[in-house]
C-alpha positions in Angstrom: 247.4 313.2 304.9 249.4 316.1 303.6 247.5 318.9 301.9 249.7 318.5 298.9 248.9 314.8 298.6 245.2 315.5 299.0 245.4 318.2 296.3 247.3 315.9 293.9 244.8 313.1 294.1 242.3 315.5 292.7 244.4 315.6 289.5 243.8 313.0 286.8 245.3 309.6 287.6 246.9 310.4 290.9 246.3 308.4 294.0 247.6 308.6 297.6 250.0 306.1 299.1 250.9 307.1 302.6 253.1 310.2 302.6 253.3 310.1 298.8 251.1 310.4 295.7 251.6 308.3 292.6 250.5 308.5 289.0 251.2 306.1 286.1 252.0 307.1 282.5 251.8 304.8 279.6 252.6 306.2 276.2 254.7 305.5 273.2 255.7 302.1 274.5 257.2 303.7 277.7 255.7 303.0 281.1 256.5 305.2 284.1 255.4 305.5 287.7 255.8 309.0 289.1 255.9 309.5 292.8 255.8 312.8 294.7 256.9 312.6 298.3 255.4 315.4 300.4 257.8 315.6 303.4 261.0 316.1 301.4 259.2 317.6 298.4 260.7 315.3 295.9 259.6 313.7 292.6 260.9 310.2 291.6 260.4 308.6 288.2 260.5 304.8 287.8 260.2 302.5 284.8 257.3 300.1 285.0 258.0 296.7 283.4 255.3 295.2 281.2 253.0 292.9 283.2 253.1 294.8 286.5 249.8 296.4 286.0 250.7 300.1 285.6 247.0 301.1 285.5 246.3 299.3 288.8 249.5 299.9 290.7 250.6 296.3 290.3 247.3 294.7 291.2 246.1 292.3 288.5 242.6 293.0 287.2 240.4 290.2 288.6 242.9 289.2 291.3 241.9 289.2 294.9 242.4 292.5 296.7 245.9 292.9 298.0 247.5 290.5 295.6 250.0 291.6 293.0 251.2 290.3 289.7 254.6 288.5 289.6 257.2 289.6 287.1 260.9 288.8 286.6 261.5 292.5 286.1 261.3 295.1 288.7 260.8 298.9 288.6 263.9 300.9 288.3 264.6 304.6 288.9 264.9 306.7 285.8 267.2 309.8 285.5 265.2 312.9 284.6 267.2 313.2 281.3 265.6 310.0 280.2 262.0 311.0 281.0 260.0 312.4 278.0 259.6 316.2 278.2 255.7 316.0 277.8 255.5 313.8 280.9 257.8 316.1 282.9 255.7 319.1 281.9 252.5 317.3 282.8 253.9 316.5 286.3 255.0 320.1 286.8 251.5 321.2 285.7 249.8 318.8 288.1 252.1 320.0 291.0 251.2 323.6 290.3 247.5 322.8 290.1 247.9 321.2 293.6 249.6 324.3 294.9 253.0 322.6 295.1 256.1 324.4 293.9 256.6 322.8 290.4 260.3 323.4 290.6 260.5 320.4 293.0 260.1 318.2 289.9 263.6 319.4 288.7 265.3 318.5 292.0 268.1 316.0 291.3 268.1 313.0 293.7 
């Protein structure tokens, strides 16, 4: 595991997923998944449709391990201009606390 991923998972809500770390944000009716990829040093924002279990990464509470909820909607990438500023600031803060250059959050993909 990358040191940056290990450091991010010590921040509130983050979890490791291979060469990436992910956190979910649910506020003001908006649901986002935020992913940091260590090797390229990139941050991606995704919308999370209702019913996909944002708090559990798509796993339904009470469902057998490894099964996911089904939804007609799928996650979609979100341009940074459409991501709330408080969330972007939180992500930069978490990156800095994990000793990752927070400017990677601003990198356009």
